[in-house]
C-alpha positions as CSV (number, residue, x, y, z in Angstrom):
1,M,103.6,118.8,54.0
2,E,100.7,116.9,55.5
3,T,97.1,117.2,54.5
4,A,93.7,116.2,55.9
5,S,90.4,116.5,54.2
6,G,86.8,116.2,55.2
7,L,83.8,118.1,56.5
8,L,85.0,120.8,58.8
9,L,82.9,121.7,61.9
10,D,84.1,125.3,62.3
11,V,83.2,126.1,65.9
12,H,84.2,129.8,65.5
13,T,82.0,130.6,62.6
14,R,79.5,127.9,63.5
15,R,79.5,126.5,60.0
16,R,80.0,123.2,58.2
17,R,82.1,123.1,55.1
18,P,84.1,120.6,53.1
19,V,87.8,121.5,53.3
20,E,91.4,120.4,52.8
21,I,93.8,121.3,55.6
22,S,97.5,121.8,54.8
23,I,100.0,121.4,57.6
24,E,103.6,122.6,57.8
25,N,106.0,122.4,60.7
26,G,103.2,121.2,63.0
27,R,100.9,124.1,62.3
28,I,97.9,124.7,60.0
29,A,99.2,126.5,56.9
30,S,95.9,126.8,55.2
31,I,92.3,125.7,55.3
32,R,90.8,125.7,51.7
33,D,87.3,124.8,50.6
34,R,87.3,121.5,48.7
35,A,84.0,120.5,47.1
36,D,85.1,116.9,46.6
37,A,86.3,116.3,50.2
38,P,85.8,112.6,51.1
39,A,82.6,111.7,52.9
40,G,82.6,109.9,56.2
41,R,85.4,112.2,57.6
42,V,84.3,115.0,60.0
43,I,87.0,117.2,61.3
44,L,86.8,119.2,64.5
45,P,89.1,120.5,67.3
46,G,90.3,117.9,69.7
47,F,88.5,117.3,73.0
48,V,89.9,118.8,76.2
49,D,89.1,117.5,79.7
50,A,88.8,120.7,81.7
51,H,89.5,119.2,85.1
52,I,91.0,115.8,86.0
53,H,93.4,114.2,88.4
54,I,95.4,111.8,86.3
55,E,96.5,109.9,89.4
56,S,92.9,108.8,90.0
57,S,93.0,106.8,86.7
58,M,95.7,104.7,88.4
59,L,97.7,105.3,85.3
60,T,100.9,107.4,84.8
61,P,100.5,110.4,82.5
62,S,102.3,108.6,79.7
63,A,99.9,105.6,80.0
64,F,96.8,107.8,80.4
65,A,97.6,109.7,77.2
66,R,97.7,106.5,75.1
67,I,94.1,105.8,76.1
68,A,92.8,109.4,75.9
69,V,93.9,110.0,72.3
70,R,91.8,107.0,71.2
71,H,88.8,108.9,72.3
72,G,89.8,112.2,70.6
73,T,91.2,113.9,73.7
74,V,94.3,116.0,72.8
75,A,94.8,117.7,76.1
76,T,93.8,117.8,79.8
77,V,93.7,120.5,82.5
78,S,95.3,118.3,85.2
79,D,95.6,119.0,88.9
80,P,98.5,116.9,90.3
81,H,97.1,117.4,93.8
82,E,97.1,113.7,94.6
83,I,100.8,113.1,94.1
84,A,101.6,116.4,95.7
85,N,100.0,115.3,98.9
86,V,102.1,112.2,98.9
87,C,105.5,113.5,97.4
88,G,105.3,117.3,97.4
89,A,106.8,119.4,94.7
90,E,109.0,116.5,93.6
91,G,105.8,114.6,92.7
92,V,104.4,117.5,90.7
93,R,107.6,117.7,88.7
94,W,107.5,113.9,88.2
95,M,104.1,114.2,86.6
96,V,105.2,116.9,84.2
97,A,108.3,115.0,83.2
98,D,106.4,111.8,82.6
99,G,103.8,113.7,80.6
100,K,106.5,115.0,78.3
101,R,107.3,111.5,77.2
102,T,104.2,111.7,75.0
103,P,103.0,114.2,72.4
104,F,99.8,114.7,74.5
105,K,99.3,118.3,75.7
106,Y,99.1,118.2,79.5
107,H,98.3,121.5,81.2
108,F,99.3,120.8,84.8
109,G,98.5,123.2,87.6
110,V,100.0,124.0,91.0
111,P,98.1,122.3,93.8
112,S,96.8,125.0,96.2
113,C,96.0,122.9,99.3
114,V,98.7,120.5,100.3
115,P,97.7,119.3,102.8
116,A,94.1,119.8,102.0
117,T,93.3,120.4,105.7
118,A,95.1,120.4,109.0
119,F,92.9,117.5,110.2
120,E,94.8,114.7,108.4
121,T,98.3,113.4,107.9
122,A,99.8,114.0,104.5
123,G,103.2,113.4,103.0
124,A,104.1,117.0,102.2
125,V,103.4,120.7,102.7
126,L,103.3,123.2,99.9
127,D,103.4,126.6,101.7
128,V,103.3,130.0,100.0
129,A,107.0,130.0,99.1
130,A,106.8,126.5,97.6
131,T,103.6,127.5,95.7
132,E,105.2,130.6,94.3
133,A,108.2,128.6,93.1
134,L,106.0,126.2,91.3
135,L,103.9,129.0,89.8
136,D,107.1,130.4,88.3
137,D,107.5,127.2,86.3
138,P,106.2,127.7,82.7
139,D,105.1,124.1,82.6
140,L,102.5,124.8,85.3
141,G,99.7,127.0,84.0
142,Y,97.3,127.7,86.8
143,L,96.6,127.5,90.5
144,A,94.6,124.4,91.0
145,E,91.4,124.0,92.9
146,M,91.2,126.2,96.0
147,M,89.3,123.7,98.1
148,N,89.9,125.6,101.3
149,W,86.8,127.7,100.7
150,P,86.3,128.6,104.4
151,G,89.9,130.0,104.2
152,V,88.8,132.2,101.3
153,L,85.7,133.4,103.0
154,H,87.4,134.2,106.3
155,G,90.5,135.8,104.7
156,D,93.1,133.2,105.7
157,P,96.4,135.0,104.9
158,E,98.1,132.0,103.4
159,V,95.1,131.2,101.2
160,L,94.9,134.7,99.9
161,A,98.6,134.9,99.3
162,K,98.5,131.9,97.0
163,I,95.6,133.3,95.0
164,A,97.4,136.7,94.8
165,A,100.6,134.9,93.6
166,A,98.8,133.3,90.7
167,H,97.1,136.6,89.7
168,R,100.4,138.4,89.7
169,R,101.7,135.9,87.2
170,G,98.6,136.1,85.1
171,K,97.6,132.5,85.8
172,P,93.9,131.5,86.4
173,V,92.7,130.1,89.7
174,D,90.4,127.1,89.9
175,G,87.7,126.7,92.5
176,H,86.2,123.9,94.6
177,A,83.2,124.9,96.7
178,P,80.6,122.2,96.9
179,G,77.1,123.5,97.8
180,L,78.2,127.1,98.2
181,M,75.4,129.5,97.3
182,G,74.2,133.1,97.7
183,D,76.5,135.7,99.3
184,A,79.1,133.1,100.1
185,A,79.4,132.0,96.5
186,R,79.7,135.6,95.4
187,A,82.4,136.3,98.0
188,Y,84.3,133.2,96.9
189,A,84.2,134.2,93.2
190,A,85.1,137.8,94.1
191,A,88.4,136.5,95.5
192,G,89.5,135.9,91.9
193,I,88.4,132.2,91.5
194,G,87.2,131.5,88.0
195,T,85.7,128.0,87.9
196,D,84.0,125.4,89.9
197,H,83.6,121.6,89.1
198,E,81.8,120.7,92.4
199,C,78.2,121.8,91.6
200,F,75.7,119.0,92.1
201,S,72.5,121.0,91.6
202,L,71.3,123.4,88.9
203,P,70.5,126.3,91.3
204,E,74.0,126.1,92.7
205,A,75.5,126.2,89.2
206,L,73.3,129.1,88.1
207,G,74.3,131.1,91.2
208,K,77.9,130.6,90.6
209,I,77.6,131.6,87.0
210,D,75.8,134.8,88.1
211,A,78.8,135.4,90.4
212,G,81.0,135.3,87.4
213,M,82.3,131.8,87.4
214,R,82.5,129.1,84.7
215,I,81.0,125.7,85.5
216,I,82.8,122.5,84.7
217,I,80.2,119.8,84.3
218,R,81.7,116.8,86.0
219,E,81.1,113.3,84.9
220,G,83.6,110.9,86.5
221,S,83.6,107.4,87.8
222,A,82.2,108.4,91.2
223,A,80.7,111.9,91.0
224,R,78.3,112.2,88.1
225,N,76.7,115.6,87.7
226,F,75.8,115.6,84.0
227,E,72.2,114.9,84.4
228,A,71.7,117.6,87.0
229,L,73.7,120.3,85.1
230,H,73.1,119.7,81.4
231,P,70.2,122.2,81.2
232,L,73.0,124.9,81.4
233,F,73.4,124.3,77.7
234,A,70.0,125.9,77.2
235,T,70.7,129.0,79.2
236,H,74.5,129.5,79.5
237,P,76.3,127.5,76.8
238,D,79.2,129.9,76.8
239,R,80.0,129.5,80.5
240,I,80.4,125.7,80.7
241,M,83.1,123.0,80.1
242,F,83.3,119.3,80.6
243,G,85.6,117.5,83.1
244,S,86.1,114.1,84.6
245,D,87.7,115.0,87.9
246,D,88.4,111.3,88.7
247,K,88.1,108.5,86.2
248,H,89.1,104.9,86.9
249,P,90.9,102.9,84.2
250,D,88.1,100.6,83.1
251,D,85.8,103.6,82.7
252,L,88.5,105.4,80.6
253,L,88.8,102.5,78.3
254,L,85.1,102.9,77.4
255,G,85.2,106.6,76.7
256,H,86.1,110.1,77.7
257,I,84.8,113.6,76.7
258,D,83.5,112.0,73.5
259,R,80.8,110.2,75.4
260,L,79.7,113.5,77.0
261,V,79.4,115.1,73.6
262,V,77.1,112.4,72.3
263,R,75.0,112.5,75.5
264,A,74.6,116.3,75.3
265,L,73.6,116.1,71.6
266,S,71.0,113.4,72.5
267,H,69.3,116.0,74.6
268,G,68.8,118.2,71.6
269,Y,71.4,120.9,72.4
270,H,73.1,122.8,69.5
271,L,76.1,121.0,68.1
272,F,78.3,124.1,68.2
273,D,77.4,124.9,71.8
274,V,78.4,121.4,72.8
275,L,81.7,121.5,70.9
276,H,82.5,124.9,72.4
277,A,82.3,123.3,75.8
278,A,84.2,120.2,74.8
279,C,86.9,121.7,72.7
280,V,87.2,125.5,72.8
281,A,86.2,126.9,76.3
282,P,89.0,125.2,78.2
283,V,91.7,126.2,75.7
284,E,90.6,129.9,75.9
285,H,90.1,130.0,79.7
286,Y,93.3,128.3,80.6
287,R,95.3,129.8,77.7
288,M,96.5,126.4,76.7
289,R,98.9,125.8,73.9
290,V,96.3,123.8,71.9
291,G,95.2,124.6,68.4
292,L,91.6,125.3,67.6
293,L,91.6,124.7,63.8
294,R,92.5,128.1,62.6
295,E,95.3,129.0,60.2
296,G,98.5,129.4,62.1
297,D,97.3,127.3,65.0
298,P,99.1,124.2,66.1
299,A,97.6,121.3,64.1
300,D,95.6,119.7,66.9
301,F,92.3,118.2,65.7
302,I,90.4,115.0,65.3
303,V,88.6,113.1,62.6
304,V,85.4,111.3,63.4
305,D,83.0,109.2,61.3
306,S,79.9,111.3,61.8
307,E,78.2,114.1,63.7
308,S,76.0,111.6,65.6
309,T,78.3,108.8,66.7
310,F,81.6,110.8,67.0
311,R,83.6,107.6,66.6
312,V,87.2,108.7,66.5
313,M,89.1,107.7,63.4
314,E,92.2,109.9,63.8
315,T,93.7,112.2,66.5
316,W,96.3,114.7,65.3
317,I,98.6,116.6,67.7
318,D,101.1,119.2,66.4
319,G,100.5,118.0,62.8
320,V,101.2,114.3,63.6
321,P,98.4,111.6,63.4
322,V,99.1,110.1,66.9
323,F,96.2,107.8,66.6
324,A,95.0,106.3,63.3
325,D,93.9,103.0,61.9
326,G,93.0,101.9,65.4
327,K,96.6,102.3,66.7
328,V,98.5,104.7,68.9
329,R,101.5,105.9,67.0
330,W,104.2,106.6,69.5
331,Q,106.6,104.5,71.4
332,E,105.5,103.5,74.9
333,T,108.0,104.5,77.7
334,N,108.0,104.7,81.5
335,S,109.6,106.9,84.1
336,D,111.3,105.5,87.2
337,P,108.7,105.3,89.9
338,I,108.6,107.6,92.9
339,N,107.3,106.2,96.2
340,R,107.5,107.1,99.9
341,F,105.1,104.5,101.3
342,R,105.8,103.1,104.8
343,P,104.2,99.7,105.1
344,R,103.1,98.0,108.3
345,T,101.2,94.8,109.2
346,M,97.7,95.1,110.6
347,R,96.0,92.6,112.9
348,P,92.2,92.0,113.2
349,T,92.5,93.1,116.8
350,D,93.8,96.6,115.7
351,F,90.3,97.8,114.8
352,G,88.5,97.7,118.1
353,N,85.3,96.0,119.3
354,V,81.9,96.4,117.8
355,P,79.7,98.8,119.9
356,T,76.5,97.4,121.3
357,D,74.7,100.8,121.0
358,V,73.9,103.1,118.1
359,V,76.8,105.0,116.7
360,P,77.3,108.0,114.2
361,V,77.2,106.5,110.7
362,I,78.5,108.0,107.5
363,V,76.0,107.5,104.7
364,A,77.7,107.0,101.3
365,Y,75.7,107.7,98.1
366,D,76.4,105.9,94.9
367,G,77.4,108.4,92.2
368,E,78.2,111.2,94.7
369,I,81.2,112.2,96.8
370,V,79.1,114.1,99.3
371,T,77.9,111.9,102.2
372,G,75.0,112.0,104.7
373,R,74.8,111.1,108.3
374,T,72.6,109.0,110.6
375,H,72.8,106.9,113.8
376,A,72.4,103.1,113.7
377,L,73.5,99.9,115.3
378,P,76.5,98.4,113.6
379,G,76.0,95.1,111.7
380,V,76.2,93.6,108.2
381,D,72.4,93.0,108.1
382,E,71.9,96.8,108.6
383,D,74.6,97.6,106.0
384,V,76.5,99.4,108.8
385,L,80.1,98.4,108.2
386,K,83.5,99.2,109.7
387,L,85.4,101.9,107.9
388,V,89.2,102.1,108.7
389,V,91.9,104.7,107.7
390,V,95.5,103.7,108.4
391,N,98.3,106.3,108.2
392,R,100.7,105.5,105.4
393,Y,103.4,107.9,106.5
394,D,103.8,106.9,110.2
395,A,103.9,103.2,110.8
396,A,103.4,103.7,114.5
397,A,100.1,105.7,114.3
398,P,96.9,103.8,115.4
399,P,94.2,103.3,112.8
400,A,91.1,105.5,112.8
401,V,87.8,103.6,112.8
402,A,84.2,104.7,112.1
403,W,81.0,103.2,110.6
404,I,79.5,103.6,107.2
405,R,76.4,102.6,105.3
406,G,76.0,102.3,101.5
407,F,78.7,99.8,100.5
408,G,76.5,96.7,101.0
409,L,79.3,94.2,101.6
410,R,77.9,90.9,102.9
411,E,81.4,89.4,103.4
412,G,85.0,90.4,102.9
413,A,86.6,93.8,102.6
414,I,88.1,96.2,100.1
415,A,91.0,98.6,100.7
416,S,93.0,101.2,98.8
417,S,95.9,103.6,99.1
418,V,94.1,105.9,96.7
419,A,92.2,107.9,99.4
420,H,91.7,111.6,98.7
421,D,93.3,113.8,99.7
422,S,96.2,112.6,101.8
423,H,96.0,109.1,100.4
424,N,96.3,107.1,103.6
425,V,95.0,103.6,103.3
426,V,91.2,103.4,103.5
427,A,89.2,100.2,103.9
428,V,85.7,99.0,104.5
429,G,84.7,95.5,105.5
430,A,82.2,93.1,106.9
431,D,84.6,91.7,109.5
432,D,88.0,92.5,111.0
433,E,89.9,89.5,109.6
434,A,89.0,90.5,106.0
435,L,89.8,94.1,106.8
436,A,93.3,93.2,108.0
437,A,93.8,90.9,105.0
438,A,92.8,93.6,102.4
439,I,94.9,96.3,104.1
440,N,97.9,94.1,104.3
441,L,97.7,93.3,100.6
442,V,98.0,97.1,100.0
443,M,100.8,97.4,102.5
444,D,102.8,94.6,101.1
445,A,102.6,96.2,97.6
446,H,103.7,99.6,99.0
447,G,100.4,100.9,97.7
448,G,97.6,99.5,95.7
449,V,93.9,98.5,95.6
450,A,92.8,95.2,97.1
451,A,89.9,93.0,97.9
452,A,89.9,90.0,100.3
453,G,87.3,87.6,101.6
454,P,86.0,84.0,101.3
455,A,85.7,84.5,97.5
456,G,89.4,85.2,97.1
457,A,92.1,87.8,97.4
458,V,93.3,90.2,94.7
459,V,95.6,93.2,94.7
460,L,96.4,95.7,92.0
461,P,99.9,97.1,93.0
462,L,100.4,100.9,92.5
463,P,104.1,101.4,92.9
464,V,104.2,105.0,91.7
465,A,103.5,107.0,94.9
466,G,101.0,104.3,95.9
467,L,98.7,105.9,93.4
468,M,99.6,104.8,89.9
469,S,100.8,101.7,88.0
470,P,103.4,101.9,85.2
471,R,101.5,99.2,83.3
472,S,99.4,99.9,80.2
473,G,95.9,101.2,80.5
474,E,94.6,97.8,79.1
475,D,96.5,95.8,81.8
476,V,95.4,98.2,84.6
477,G,91.9,98.2,83.4
478,A,91.7,94.5,83.3
479,A,93.2,94.1,86.8
480,Y,90.8,96.7,88.1
481,Q,87.8,95.0,86.5
482,E,88.8,91.7,88.3
483,L,88.9,93.6,91.6
484,D,85.5,95.2,90.9
485,R,84.0,91.8,90.1
486,L,85.3,90.3,93.3
487,A,84.0,93.2,95.4
488,K,80.6,92.8,93.8
489,R,80.6,89.1,94.4
490,M,81.1,90.0,98.1
491,G,78.0,92.2,97.9
492,A,79.4,95.7,97.1
493,A,76.4,97.8,95.9
494,P,78.0,100.9,94.4
495,A,78.6,101.0,90.6
496,A,82.3,101.9,91.3
497,P,83.0,100.8,94.9
498,F,86.7,101.5,94.9
499,M,86.2,105.0,93.5
500,L,83.5,105.7,96.1
501,L,85.7,104.4,98.9
502,S,88.5,106.7,97.8
503,F,86.4,109.7,98.7
504,M,85.4,108.6,102.2
505,S,88.4,110.4,103.7
506,L,88.0,113.6,101.6
507,L,87.3,116.0,104.5
508,V,86.6,119.1,102.3
509,I,83.4,117.5,101.0
510,P,80.5,117.3,103.4
511,S,79.1,115.8,105.4
512,L,80.8,113.1,107.5
513,K,84.2,111.7,106.5
514,L,87.0,109.8,108.2
515,S,90.6,110.9,108.4
516,D,93.5,109.1,109.9
517,R,92.9,111.2,113.0
518,G,89.2,110.6,113.5
519,L,85.6,111.1,112.4
520,F,85.2,114.6,110.8
521,D,82.3,116.9,110.2
522,G,82.7,118.6,106.9
523,D,79.9,121.1,107.6
524,T,81.4,122.5,110.8
525,F,85.0,121.7,109.8
526,G,85.8,119.9,113.0
527,F,86.1,116.4,114.6
528,I,83.2,114.6,116.1
């Protein structure tokens, strides 16, 4: 029998009390009051990330878990949408299998939109039959974000069939409807969609809550909506959760849901409201196999030093202290990589000439994945740079070229095969030579993230589907930081330039984006 003692934060009764917890066969056998429980040990349910794409960390599930438990995260609600767009159902099952190499409690979903749209080239298609087959898998607990919100509103038969298939199996359906408000938001929710993580304004979130949805307050490496949405704790604390969506490895090394808890408490919100969002709400909504510190539950909990700092001392999963004394306590292993990358060599002349007149320009905003639009004359001095998307699945397809403002590069280029949602190779640069050099670094690695210019050339290979590295979180984080420093020496202005770049081909997020087939208007859902 294992025991753990300290000050229990009981989120269900909203009380603090010193206790001793007894654990048998991985479950909580008893929770008894203990007046002499040691000080400096605060016990609470483990943190849960309610919406994340593990692939965007550039880490495999087994490597991600080793970093997450250090921050008190015991589980994630994970949409394997990225690898599904590259490798289909085989990729989804690869993620599940790799996650099972750890004690971490992954709650994977079934991607609902593969490909995300018909306006880009992806590596796979998950039709209704394939979706139903995945929904029958007990390791896949929900239908992941239904980003084809126009299909929902217009009654697309395939979209509605996927939602109905999830409902028949009693599995929740996640949403994705940025900016949707009023009657449209109510119609979207009425289709049986229970959550949204895309809200970037308080009125939008309140409207969706009124329509019956739960709001996941997203704070990732690119899209940061905490400051806009935290007032929901004052009005609807029972309708919110925390999620990262996309989190790069250097950011993950610094913190996870634990940082959001501390930030929310710094605004004066009630401790137990914040812990309900961080620990309880995702478990209950998604029916996760995660314990919530009740007798009979799986013994999943964390021990922190205080109610103010929340520095994690121990993380327990199924009655085992998987992180303690500053160390992760399970053996590190890796799966054989999966990859379908088709490399090619690009030349500077492949990207076309510079126009002499004004052109449509994508406007990228730091900290947001939505974009604006303008018209301007291309040029480095105007911060109007060439944006390129190269098809990773067809080596004969010509590159797509557009113009973008907001990256600030004065020289060189950056490139990545992490490019939502189809993950073709995306690059932005100050000149064609640097663009070709950065893209070719990614091609030669069969997927990766790269920067090239007068200041040097660096690549972080991502041999797992061109999305992830089998290396440790520390190694990947250090390599990513080197890339980030090089990009910023070349003038990159965004806080996370590679993460921001990865969303410039995400067609389902307004306004202008670039797919491998051309410049796309996310408001009208058509090419320009």
